[in-house]
PyMOL Python script that loads the backbone (N, CA, C, O; Angstrom):
from pymol import cmd

cmd.read_pdbstr("""\
ATOM      1  N   MET A   1    -162.953  57.130 175.324  1.00  0.00           N
ATOM      2  CA  MET A   1    -162.110  56.869 174.181  1.00  0.00           C
ATOM      3  C   MET A   1    -162.497  57.833 173.057  1.00  0.00           C
ATOM      4  O   MET A   1    -163.676  58.055 172.780  1.00  0.00           O
ATOM      5  N   SER A   2    -161.480  58.390 172.427  1.00  0.00           N
ATOM      6  CA  SER A   2    -161.691  59.271 171.277  1.00  0.00           C
ATOM      7  C   SER A   2    -161.371  58.531 169.989  1.00  0.00           C
ATOM      8  O   SER A   2    -160.611  57.563 169.984  1.00  0.00           O
ATOM      9  N   HIS A   3    -161.956  58.995 168.911  1.00  0.00           N
ATOM     10  CA  HIS A   3    -161.642  58.473 167.581  1.00  0.00           C
ATOM     11  C   HIS A   3    -160.713  59.488 166.921  1.00  0.00           C
ATOM     12  O   HIS A   3    -161.069  60.655 166.758  1.00  0.00           O
ATOM     13  N   ILE A   4    -159.526  59.036 166.546  1.00  0.00           N
ATOM     14  CA  ILE A   4    -158.500  59.911 165.983  1.00  0.00           C
ATOM     15  C   ILE A   4    -158.222  59.485 164.546  1.00  0.00           C
ATOM     16  O   ILE A   4    -158.014  58.304 164.270  1.00  0.00           O
ATOM     17  N   LEU A   5    -158.219  60.451 163.636  1.00  0.00           N
ATOM     18  CA  LEU A   5    -157.855  60.212 162.244  1.00  0.00           C
ATOM     19  C   LEU A   5    -156.526  60.907 161.983  1.00  0.00           C
ATOM     20  O   LEU A   5    -156.405  62.120 162.159  1.00  0.00           O
ATOM     21  N   VAL A   6    -155.528  60.129 161.561  1.00  0.00           N
ATOM     22  CA  VAL A   6    -154.219  60.684 161.220  1.00  0.00           C
ATOM     23  C   VAL A   6    -154.075  60.617 159.707  1.00  0.00           C
ATOM     24  O   VAL A   6    -153.975  59.532 159.134  1.00  0.00           O
ATOM     25  N   ASN A   7    -154.065  61.782 159.062  1.00  0.00           N
ATOM     26  CA  ASN A   7    -153.873  61.865 157.611  1.00  0.00           C
ATOM     27  C   ASN A   7    -152.407  62.157 157.345  1.00  0.00           C
ATOM     28  O   ASN A   7    -151.898  63.221 157.699  1.00  0.00           O
ATOM     29  N   VAL A   8    -151.738  61.209 156.724  1.00  0.00           N
ATOM     30  CA  VAL A   8    -150.306  61.321 156.481  1.00  0.00           C
ATOM     31  C   VAL A   8    -150.064  62.050 155.160  1.00  0.00           C
ATOM     32  O   VAL A   8    -150.738  61.780 154.166  1.00  0.00           O
ATOM     33  N   ALA A   9    -149.103  62.972 155.152  1.00  0.00           N
ATOM     34  CA  ALA A   9    -148.736  63.657 153.904  1.00  0.00           C
ATOM     35  C   ALA A   9    -148.279  62.627 152.882  1.00  0.00           C
ATOM     36  O   ALA A   9    -147.574  61.676 153.220  1.00  0.00           O
ATOM     37  N   TRP A  10    -148.680  62.818 151.644  1.00  0.00           N
ATOM     38  CA  TRP A  10    -148.362  61.846 150.602  1.00  0.00           C
ATOM     39  C   TRP A  10    -147.064  62.186 149.901  1.00  0.00           C
ATOM     40  O   TRP A  10    -146.882  63.315 149.445  1.00  0.00           O
ATOM     41  N   PRO A  11    -146.149  61.212 149.808  1.00  0.00           N
ATOM     42  CA  PRO A  11    -144.937  61.438 149.015  1.00  0.00           C
ATOM     43  C   PRO A  11    -145.253  61.282 147.531  1.00  0.00           C
ATOM     44  O   PRO A  11    -146.200  60.588 147.161  1.00  0.00           O
ATOM     45  N   TYR A  12    -144.466  61.923 146.696  1.00  0.00           N
ATOM     46  CA  TYR A  12    -144.612  61.716 145.255  1.00  0.00           C
ATOM     47  C   TYR A  12    -144.021  60.360 144.893  1.00  0.00           C
ATOM     48  O   TYR A  12    -143.010  59.945 145.459  1.00  0.00           O
ATOM     49  N   ALA A  13    -144.651  59.676 143.956  1.00  0.00           N
ATOM     50  CA  ALA A  13    -144.171  58.365 143.501  1.00  0.00           C
ATOM     51  C   ALA A  13    -143.237  58.553 142.315  1.00  0.00           C
ATOM     52  O   ALA A  13    -143.448  57.968 141.253  1.00  0.00           O
ATOM     53  N   ASN A  14    -142.194  59.379 142.498  1.00  0.00           N
ATOM     54  CA  ASN A  14    -141.275  59.651 141.398  1.00  0.00           C
ATOM     55  C   ASN A  14    -139.886  59.076 141.632  1.00  0.00           C
ATOM     56  O   ASN A  14    -138.953  59.392 140.893  1.00  0.00           O
ATOM     57  N   GLY A  15    -139.741  58.247 142.635  1.00  0.00           N
ATOM     58  CA  GLY A  15    -138.459  57.611 142.921  1.00  0.00           C
ATOM     59  C   GLY A  15    -138.586  56.737 144.149  1.00  0.00           C
ATOM     60  O   GLY A  15    -139.613  56.749 144.826  1.00  0.00           O
ATOM     61  N   PRO A  16    -137.530  55.970 144.438  1.00  0.00           N
ATOM     62  CA  PRO A  16    -137.585  55.097 145.619  1.00  0.00           C
ATOM     63  C   PRO A  16    -137.621  55.920 146.908  1.00  0.00           C
ATOM     64  O   PRO A  16    -137.299  57.108 146.918  1.00  0.00           O
ATOM     65  N   ARG A  17    -138.014  55.265 147.974  1.00  0.00           N
ATOM     66  CA  ARG A  17    -138.044  55.956 149.269  1.00  0.00           C
ATOM     67  C   ARG A  17    -136.639  56.389 149.659  1.00  0.00           C
ATOM     68  O   ARG A  17    -135.650  55.779 149.256  1.00  0.00           O
ATOM     69  N   HIS A  18    -136.570  57.457 150.455  1.00  0.00           N
ATOM     70  CA  HIS A  18    -135.295  57.947 150.964  1.00  0.00           C
ATOM     71  C   HIS A  18    -135.524  58.514 152.362  1.00  0.00           C
ATOM     72  O   HIS A  18    -136.655  58.548 152.847  1.00  0.00           O
ATOM     73  N   ILE A  19    -134.455  58.954 153.000  1.00  0.00           N
ATOM     74  CA  ILE A  19    -134.532  59.401 154.391  1.00  0.00           C
ATOM     75  C   ILE A  19    -135.489  60.581 154.567  1.00  0.00           C
ATOM     76  O   ILE A  19    -136.088  60.731 155.631  1.00  0.00           O
ATOM     77  N   GLY A  20    -135.637  61.408 153.553  1.00  0.00           N
ATOM     78  CA  GLY A  20    -136.578  62.524 153.641  1.00  0.00           C
ATOM     79  C   GLY A  20    -138.012  62.063 153.788  1.00  0.00           C
ATOM     80  O   GLY A  20    -138.805  62.701 154.480  1.00  0.00           O
ATOM     81  N   HIS A  21    -138.356  60.947 153.133  1.00  0.00           N
ATOM     82  CA  HIS A  21    -139.697  60.398 153.298  1.00  0.00           C
ATOM     83  C   HIS A  21    -139.919  59.980 154.751  1.00  0.00           C
ATOM     84  O   HIS A  21    -140.962  60.269 155.337  1.00  0.00           O
ATOM     85  N   VAL A  22    -138.944  59.310 155.313  1.00  0.00           N
ATOM     86  CA  VAL A  22    -139.074  58.817 156.687  1.00  0.00           C
ATOM     87  C   VAL A  22    -139.182  59.975 157.665  1.00  0.00           C
ATOM     88  O   VAL A  22    -140.067  59.991 158.521  1.00  0.00           O
ATOM     89  N   ALA A  23    -138.283  60.943 157.540  1.00  0.00           N
ATOM     90  CA  ALA A  23    -138.261  62.068 158.475  1.00  0.00           C
ATOM     91  C   ALA A  23    -139.432  63.013 158.269  1.00  0.00           C
ATOM     92  O   ALA A  23    -139.923  63.615 159.224  1.00  0.00           O
ATOM     93  N   GLY A  24    -139.883  63.148 157.028  1.00  0.00           N
ATOM     94  CA  GLY A  24    -140.919  64.125 156.724  1.00  0.00           C
ATOM     95  C   GLY A  24    -142.329  63.681 157.024  1.00  0.00           C
ATOM     96  O   GLY A  24    -143.159  64.489 157.441  1.00  0.00           O
ATOM     97  N   PHE A  25    -142.615  62.409 156.818  1.00  0.00           N
ATOM     98  CA  PHE A  25    -143.995  61.981 157.050  1.00  0.00           C
ATOM     99  C   PHE A  25    -144.093  60.627 157.738  1.00  0.00           C
ATOM    100  O   PHE A  25    -145.042  60.395 158.487  1.00  0.00           O
ATOM    101  N   GLY A  26    -143.156  59.738 157.513  1.00  0.00           N
ATOM    102  CA  GLY A  26    -143.282  58.375 158.021  1.00  0.00           C
ATOM    103  C   GLY A  26    -143.222  58.265 159.529  1.00  0.00           C
ATOM    104  O   GLY A  26    -144.156  57.771 160.160  1.00  0.00           O
ATOM    105  N   VAL A  27    -142.133  58.722 160.105  1.00  0.00           N
ATOM    106  CA  VAL A  27    -141.926  58.562 161.544  1.00  0.00           C
ATOM    107  C   VAL A  27    -142.846  59.457 162.375  1.00  0.00           C
ATOM    108  O   VAL A  27    -143.494  58.954 163.293  1.00  0.00           O
ATOM    109  N   PRO A  28    -142.933  60.761 162.095  1.00  0.00           N
ATOM    110  CA  PRO A  28    -143.781  61.606 162.952  1.00  0.00           C
ATOM    111  C   PRO A  28    -145.232  61.137 163.037  1.00  0.00           C
ATOM    112  O   PRO A  28    -145.806  61.098 164.125  1.00  0.00           O
ATOM    113  N   SER A  29    -145.823  60.785 161.909  1.00  0.00           N
ATOM    114  CA  SER A  29    -147.224  60.357 161.939  1.00  0.00           C
ATOM    115  C   SER A  29    -147.382  59.013 162.633  1.00  0.00           C
ATOM    116  O   SER A  29    -148.364  58.792 163.341  1.00  0.00           O
ATOM    117  N   ASP A  30    -146.418  58.109 162.436  1.00  0.00           N
ATOM    118  CA  ASP A  30    -146.480  56.806 163.089  1.00  0.00           C
ATOM    119  C   ASP A  30    -146.335  56.948 164.602  1.00  0.00           C
ATOM    120  O   ASP A  30    -147.059  56.302 165.359  1.00  0.00           O
ATOM    121  N   VAL A  31    -145.407  57.787 165.041  1.00  0.00           N
ATOM    122  CA  VAL A  31    -145.207  58.012 166.479  1.00  0.00           C
ATOM    123  C   VAL A  31    -146.478  58.582 167.105  1.00  0.00           C
ATOM    124  O   VAL A  31    -146.899  58.142 168.174  1.00  0.00           O
ATOM    125  N   TYR A  32    -147.081  59.554 166.441  1.00  0.00           N
ATOM    126  CA  TYR A  32    -148.304  60.159 166.971  1.00  0.00           C
ATOM    127  C   TYR A  32    -149.439  59.135 167.051  1.00  0.00           C
ATOM    128  O   TYR A  32    -150.151  59.070 168.053  1.00  0.00           O
ATOM    129  N   ALA A  33    -149.604  58.343 166.000  1.00  0.00           N
ATOM    130  CA  ALA A  33    -150.670  57.334 165.997  1.00  0.00           C
ATOM    131  C   ALA A  33    -150.451  56.312 167.113  1.00  0.00           C
ATOM    132  O   ALA A  33    -151.395  55.934 167.807  1.00  0.00           O
ATOM    133  N   ARG A  34    -149.211  55.869 167.282  1.00  0.00           N
ATOM    134  CA  ARG A  34    -148.917  54.898 168.349  1.00  0.00           C
ATOM    135  C   ARG A  34    -149.161  55.494 169.732  1.00  0.00           C
ATOM    136  O   ARG A  34    -149.672  54.814 170.622  1.00  0.00           O
ATOM    137  N   TYR A  35    -148.797  56.758 169.910  1.00  0.00           N
ATOM    138  CA  TYR A  35    -149.024  57.448 171.175  1.00  0.00           C
ATOM    139  C   TYR A  35    -150.514  57.486 171.505  1.00  0.00           C
ATOM    140  O   TYR A  35    -150.914  57.185 172.630  1.00  0.00           O
ATOM    141  N   GLU A  36    -151.327  57.856 170.528  1.00  0.00           N
ATOM    142  CA  GLU A  36    -152.772  57.922 170.755  1.00  0.00           C
ATOM    143  C   GLU A  36    -153.352  56.537 171.048  1.00  0.00           C
ATOM    144  O   GLU A  36    -154.253  56.406 171.875  1.00  0.00           O
ATOM    145  N   ARG A  37    -152.841  55.506 170.375  1.00  0.00           N
ATOM    146  CA  ARG A  37    -153.314  54.138 170.655  1.00  0.00           C
ATOM    147  C   ARG A  37    -152.943  53.716 172.076  1.00  0.00           C
ATOM    148  O   ARG A  37    -153.733  53.068 172.763  1.00  0.00           O
ATOM    149  N   MET A  38    -151.726  54.090 172.515  1.00  0.00           N
ATOM    150  CA  MET A  38    -151.301  53.746 173.873  1.00  0.00           C
ATOM    151  C   MET A  38    -152.193  54.413 174.914  1.00  0.00           C
ATOM    152  O   MET A  38    -152.368  53.881 176.011  1.00  0.00           O
ATOM    153  N   LYS A  39    -152.754  55.564 174.585  1.00  0.00           N
ATOM    154  CA  LYS A  39    -153.674  56.252 175.490  1.00  0.00           C
ATOM    155  C   LYS A  39    -155.064  55.624 175.467  1.00  0.00           C
ATOM    156  O   LYS A  39    -155.946  56.033 176.221  1.00  0.00           O
ATOM    157  N   GLY A  40    -155.259  54.619 174.593  1.00  0.00           N
ATOM    158  CA  GLY A  40    -156.541  53.934 174.535  1.00  0.00           C
ATOM    159  C   GLY A  40    -157.496  54.461 173.483  1.00  0.00           C
ATOM    160  O   GLY A  40    -158.661  54.064 173.450  1.00  0.00           O
ATOM    161  N   ASN A  41    -157.025  55.343 172.629  1.00  0.00           N
ATOM    162  CA  ASN A  41    -157.889  55.898 171.593  1.00  0.00           C
ATOM    163  C   ASN A  41    -157.938  54.993 170.369  1.00  0.00           C
ATOM    164  O   ASN A  41    -157.014  54.225 170.104  1.00  0.00           O
ATOM    165  N   ASP A  42    -159.019  55.102 169.642  1.00  0.00           N
ATOM    166  CA  ASP A  42    -159.207  54.368 168.390  1.00  0.00           C
ATOM    167  C   ASP A  42    -158.611  55.223 167.274  1.00  0.00           C
ATOM    168  O   ASP A  42    -159.098  56.321 167.005  1.00  0.00           O
ATOM    169  N   VAL A  43    -157.551  54.719 166.620  1.00  0.00           N
ATOM    170  CA  VAL A  43    -156.810  55.520 165.645  1.00  0.00           C
ATOM    171  C   VAL A  43    -156.865  54.878 164.267  1.00  0.00           C
ATOM    172  O   VAL A  43    -156.636  53.678 164.113  1.00  0.00           O
ATOM    173  N   LEU A  44    -157.171  55.695 163.273  1.00  0.00           N
ATOM    174  CA  LEU A  44    -157.093  55.282 161.875  1.00  0.00           C
ATOM    175  C   LEU A  44    -156.046  56.170 161.217  1.00  0.00           C
ATOM    176  O   LEU A  44    -156.187  57.393 161.191  1.00  0.00           O
ATOM    177  N   MET A  45    -154.984  55.543 160.682  1.00  0.00           N
ATOM    178  CA  MET A  45    -153.930  56.289 160.003  1.00  0.00           C
ATOM    179  C   MET A  45    -154.012  55.978 158.514  1.00  0.00           C
ATOM    180  O   MET A  45    -153.963  54.814 158.117  1.00  0.00           O
ATOM    181  N   VAL A  46    -154.137  57.021 157.685  1.00  0.00           N
ATOM    182  CA  VAL A  46    -154.335  56.859 156.248  1.00  0.00           C
ATOM    183  C   VAL A  46    -153.175  57.503 155.494  1.00  0.00           C
ATOM    184  O   VAL A  46    -152.771  58.626 155.798  1.00  0.00           O
ATOM    185  N   SER A  47    -152.644  56.779 154.507  1.00  0.00           N
ATOM    186  CA  SER A  47    -151.577  57.318 153.677  1.00  0.00           C
ATOM    187  C   SER A  47    -151.713  56.810 152.254  1.00  0.00           C
ATOM    188  O   SER A  47    -152.663  56.096 151.933  1.00  0.00           O
ATOM    189  N   GLY A  48    -150.782  57.171 151.417  1.00  0.00           N
ATOM    190  CA  GLY A  48    -150.772  56.750 150.020  1.00  0.00           C
ATOM    191  C   GLY A  48    -149.623  57.432 149.311  1.00  0.00           C
ATOM    192  O   GLY A  48    -148.647  57.826 149.951  1.00  0.00           O
ATOM    193  N   THR A  49    -149.721  57.577 148.007  1.00  0.00           N
ATOM    194  CA  THR A  49    -148.721  58.320 147.246  1.00  0.00           C
ATOM    195  C   THR A  49    -149.426  59.296 146.316  1.00  0.00           C
ATOM    196  O   THR A  49    -150.565  59.071 145.906  1.00  0.00           O
ATOM    197  N   ASP A  50    -148.737  60.374 145.993  1.00  0.00           N
ATOM    198  CA  ASP A  50    -149.283  61.385 145.095  1.00  0.00           C
ATOM    199  C   ASP A  50    -148.760  61.112 143.691  1.00  0.00           C
ATOM    200  O   ASP A  50    -147.556  61.186 143.449  1.00  0.00           O
ATOM    201  N   GLU A  51    -149.651  60.800 142.777  1.00  0.00           N
ATOM    202  CA  GLU A  51    -149.257  60.471 141.409  1.00  0.00           C
ATOM    203  C   GLU A  51    -149.513  61.615 140.437  1.00  0.00           C
ATOM    204  O   GLU A  51    -149.388  61.423 139.227  1.00  0.00           O
ATOM    205  N   HIS A  52    -149.865  62.794 140.927  1.00  0.00           N
ATOM    206  CA  HIS A  52    -150.295  63.867 140.026  1.00  0.00           C
ATOM    207  C   HIS A  52    -149.548  65.169 140.265  1.00  0.00           C
ATOM    208  O   HIS A  52    -150.157  66.239 140.250  1.00  0.00           O
ATOM    209  N   GLY A  53    -148.245  65.097 140.484  1.00  0.00           N
ATOM    210  CA  GLY A  53    -147.500  66.323 140.739  1.00  0.00           C
ATOM    211  C   GLY A  53    -146.400  66.565 139.722  1.00  0.00           C
ATOM    212  O   GLY A  53    -146.067  65.696 138.915  1.00  0.00           O
ATOM    213  N   THR A  54    -145.848  67.761 139.780  1.00  0.00           N
ATOM    214  CA  THR A  54    -144.767  68.142 138.876  1.00  0.00           C
ATOM    215  C   THR A  54    -143.564  67.205 138.969  1.00  0.00           C
ATOM    216  O   THR A  54    -142.989  66.870 137.933  1.00  0.00           O
ATOM    217  N   PRO A  55    -143.152  66.762 140.175  1.00  0.00           N
ATOM    218  CA  PRO A  55    -142.005  65.851 140.229  1.00  0.00           C
ATOM    219  C   PRO A  55    -142.201  64.580 139.392  1.00  0.00           C
ATOM    220  O   PRO A  55    -141.242  64.061 138.820  1.00  0.00           O
ATOM    221  N   ILE A  56    -143.423  64.088 139.322  1.00  0.00           N
ATOM    222  CA  ILE A  56    -143.714  62.904 138.505  1.00  0.00           C
ATOM    223  C   ILE A  56    -143.481  63.223 137.033  1.00  0.00           C
ATOM    224  O   ILE A  56    -142.817  62.467 136.324  1.00  0.00           O
ATOM    225  N   LEU A  57    -144.026  64.335 136.582  1.00  0.00           N
ATOM    226  CA  LEU A  57    -143.903  64.715 135.171  1.00  0.00           C
ATOM    227  C   LEU A  57    -142.453  64.951 134.768  1.00  0.00           C
ATOM    228  O   LEU A  57    -142.032  64.534 133.689  1.00  0.00           O
ATOM    229  N   VAL A  58    -141.691  65.616 135.624  1.00  0.00           N
ATOM    230  CA  VAL A  58    -140.289  65.908 135.320  1.00  0.00           C
ATOM    231  C   VAL A  58    -139.483  64.618 135.218  1.00  0.00           C
ATOM    232  O   VAL A  58    -138.727  64.432 134.264  1.00  0.00           O
ATOM    233  N   GLU A  59    -139.640  63.733 136.189  1.00  0.00           N
ATOM    234  CA  GLU A  59    -138.890  62.470 136.179  1.00  0.00           C
ATOM    235  C   GLU A  59    -139.305  61.595 135.003  1.00  0.00           C
ATOM    236  O   GLU A  59    -138.451  60.971 134.373  1.00  0.00           O
ATOM    237  N   ALA A  60    -140.580  61.538 134.700  1.00  0.00           N
ATOM    238  CA  ALA A  60    -141.062  60.743 133.563  1.00  0.00           C
ATOM    239  C   ALA A  60    -140.472  61.273 132.261  1.00  0.00           C
ATOM    240  O   ALA A  60    -140.075  60.494 131.394  1.00  0.00           O
ATOM    241  N   ASP A  61    -140.414  62.584 132.124  1.00  0.00           N
ATOM    242  CA  ASP A  61    -139.836  63.190 130.927  1.00  0.00           C
ATOM    243  C   ASP A  61    -138.355  62.833 130.802  1.00  0.00           C
ATOM    244  O   ASP A  61    -137.878  62.520 129.712  1.00  0.00           O
ATOM    245  N   LYS A  62    -137.626  62.882 131.929  1.00  0.00           N
ATOM    246  CA  LYS A  62    -136.203  62.520 131.914  1.00  0.00           C
ATOM    247  C   LYS A  62    -135.997  61.071 131.480  1.00  0.00           C
ATOM    248  O   LYS A  62    -135.049  60.761 130.759  1.00  0.00           O
ATOM    249  N   GLU A  63    -136.896  60.183 131.924  1.00  0.00           N
ATOM    250  CA  GLU A  63    -136.769  58.755 131.624  1.00  0.00           C
ATOM    251  C   GLU A  63    -137.414  58.370 130.301  1.00  0.00           C
ATOM    252  O   GLU A  63    -137.238  57.245 129.833  1.00  0.00           O
ATOM    253  N   GLY A  64    -138.153  59.284 129.694  1.00  0.00           N
ATOM    254  CA  GLY A  64    -138.798  58.992 128.419  1.00  0.00           C
ATOM    255  C   GLY A  64    -139.966  58.025 128.523  1.00  0.00           C
ATOM    256  O   GLY A  64    -140.224  57.249 127.602  1.00  0.00           O
ATOM    257  N   VAL A  65    -140.671  58.075 129.648  1.00  0.00           N
ATOM    258  CA  VAL A  65    -141.853  57.226 129.849  1.00  0.00           C
ATOM    259  C   VAL A  65    -143.028  58.119 130.225  1.00  0.00           C
ATOM    260  O   VAL A  65    -142.851  59.304 130.508  1.00  0.00           O
ATOM    261  N   SER A  66    -144.222  57.549 130.226  1.00  0.00           N
ATOM    262  CA  SER A  66    -145.389  58.333 130.643  1.00  0.00           C
ATOM    263  C   SER A  66    -145.393  58.492 132.163  1.00  0.00           C
ATOM    264  O   SER A  66    -144.792  57.703 132.892  1.00  0.00           O
ATOM    265  N   ALA A  67    -146.078  59.522 132.611  1.00  0.00           N
ATOM    266  CA  ALA A  67    -146.190  59.752 134.056  1.00  0.00           C
ATOM    267  C   ALA A  67    -146.855  58.567 134.744  1.00  0.00           C
ATOM    268  O   ALA A  67    -146.465  58.201 135.853  1.00  0.00           O
ATOM    269  N   GLN A  68    -147.846  57.965 134.108  1.00  0.00           N
ATOM    270  CA  GLN A  68    -148.534  56.814 134.697  1.00  0.00           C
ATOM    271  C   GLN A  68    -147.597  55.618 134.830  1.00  0.00           C
ATOM    272  O   GLN A  68    -147.618  54.927 135.848  1.00  0.00           O
ATOM    273  N   GLU A  69    -146.773  55.368 133.807  1.00  0.00           N
ATOM    274  CA  GLU A  69    -145.812  54.257 133.878  1.00  0.00           C
ATOM    275  C   GLU A  69    -144.835  54.460 135.033  1.00  0.00           C
ATOM    276  O   GLU A  69    -144.544  53.531 135.786  1.00  0.00           O
ATOM    277  N   LEU A  70    -144.337  55.682 135.161  1.00  0.00           N
ATOM    278  CA  LEU A  70    -143.394  55.986 136.229  1.00  0.00           C
ATOM    279  C   LEU A  70    -144.040  55.808 137.599  1.00  0.00           C
ATOM    280  O   LEU A  70    -143.461  55.175 138.483  1.00  0.00           O
ATOM    281  N   ALA A  71    -145.232  56.361 137.775  1.00  0.00           N
ATOM    282  CA  ALA A  71    -145.931  56.248 139.058  1.00  0.00           C
ATOM    283  C   ALA A  71    -146.212  54.795 139.395  1.00  0.00           C
ATOM    284  O   ALA A  71    -146.036  54.383 140.541  1.00  0.00           O
ATOM    285  N   ASN A  72    -146.645  54.014 138.419  1.00  0.00           N
ATOM    286  CA  ASN A  72    -146.911  52.592 138.665  1.00  0.00           C
ATOM    287  C   ASN A  72    -145.644  51.863 139.097  1.00  0.00           C
ATOM    288  O   ASN A  72    -145.673  51.059 140.028  1.00  0.00           O
ATOM    289  N   ARG A  73    -144.535  52.143 138.422  1.00  0.00           N
ATOM    290  CA  ARG A  73    -143.274  51.464 138.757  1.00  0.00           C
ATOM    291  C   ARG A  73    -142.844  51.789 140.177  1.00  0.00           C
ATOM    292  O   ARG A  73    -142.520  50.887 140.950  1.00  0.00           O
ATOM    293  N   TYR A  74    -142.838  53.077 140.528  1.00  0.00           N
ATOM    294  CA  TYR A  74    -142.374  53.441 141.859  1.00  0.00           C
ATOM    295  C   TYR A  74    -143.375  53.079 142.949  1.00  0.00           C
ATOM    296  O   TYR A  74    -142.971  52.862 144.091  1.00  0.00           O
ATOM    297  N   ASN A  75    -144.639  53.008 142.644  1.00  0.00           N
ATOM    298  CA  ASN A  75    -145.595  52.497 143.633  1.00  0.00           C
ATOM    299  C   ASN A  75    -145.285  51.045 143.966  1.00  0.00           C
ATOM    300  O   ASN A  75    -145.380  50.642 145.125  1.00  0.00           O
ATOM    301  N   ARG A  76    -144.914  50.253 142.957  1.00  0.00           N
ATOM    302  CA  ARG A  76    -144.526  48.855 143.222  1.00  0.00           C
ATOM    303  C   ARG A  76    -143.282  48.806 144.101  1.00  0.00           C
ATOM    304  O   ARG A  76    -143.204  47.999 145.028  1.00  0.00           O
ATOM    305  N   VAL A  77    -142.303  49.673 143.811  1.00  0.00           N
ATOM    306  CA  VAL A  77    -141.073  49.715 144.606  1.00  0.00           C
ATOM    307  C   VAL A  77    -141.384  50.127 146.041  1.00  0.00           C
ATOM    308  O   VAL A  77    -140.913  49.495 146.987  1.00  0.00           O
ATOM    309  N   ILE A  78    -142.171  51.181 146.204  1.00  0.00           N
ATOM    310  CA  ILE A  78    -142.486  51.702 147.534  1.00  0.00           C
ATOM    311  C   ILE A  78    -143.261  50.685 148.364  1.00  0.00           C
ATOM    312  O   ILE A  78    -142.997  50.539 149.558  1.00  0.00           O
ATOM    313  N   THR A  79    -144.205  49.984 147.760  1.00  0.00           N
ATOM    314  CA  THR A  79    -145.010  49.038 148.537  1.00  0.00           C
ATOM    315  C   THR A  79    -144.239  47.788 148.917  1.00  0.00           C
ATOM    316  O   THR A  79    -144.658  47.060 149.818  1.00  0.00           O
ATOM    317  N   LYS A  80    -143.122  47.520 148.254  1.00  0.00           N
ATOM    318  CA  LYS A  80    -142.284  46.377 148.644  1.00  0.00           C
ATOM    319  C   LYS A  80    -141.458  46.687 149.876  1.00  0.00           C
ATOM    320  O   LYS A  80    -141.057  45.770 150.593  1.00  0.00           O
ATOM    321  N   ASP A  81    -141.189  47.991 150.146  1.00  0.00           N
ATOM    322  CA  ASP A  81    -140.347  48.389 151.289  1.00  0.00           C
ATOM    323  C   ASP A  81    -140.983  48.014 152.595  1.00  0.00           C
ATOM    324  O   ASP A  81    -140.414  48.273 153.656  1.00  0.00           O
TER     325      ASP A  81
END
""", "prot")
cmd.dss("prot")
cmd.show_as("cartoon", "prot")
cmd.util.cbc("prot")
cmd.orient("prot")
């Protein structure tokens, strides 16, 4: 048995989830992790959101809120999905 670490690319927390999130990081990493588990390997899959990028700052500026407020709001939305 091998130990496999799957590091998932982090989406920006600047809006609700959309199909690009699923196609870009959600499904491919999940399929790979499940495949490795089916082979009997021990798999740890790690993900999160990126709260420190330009998309966060731009969207926060458009909405007139701080980047932290925006990231917190969309993290709540994303984790409910």
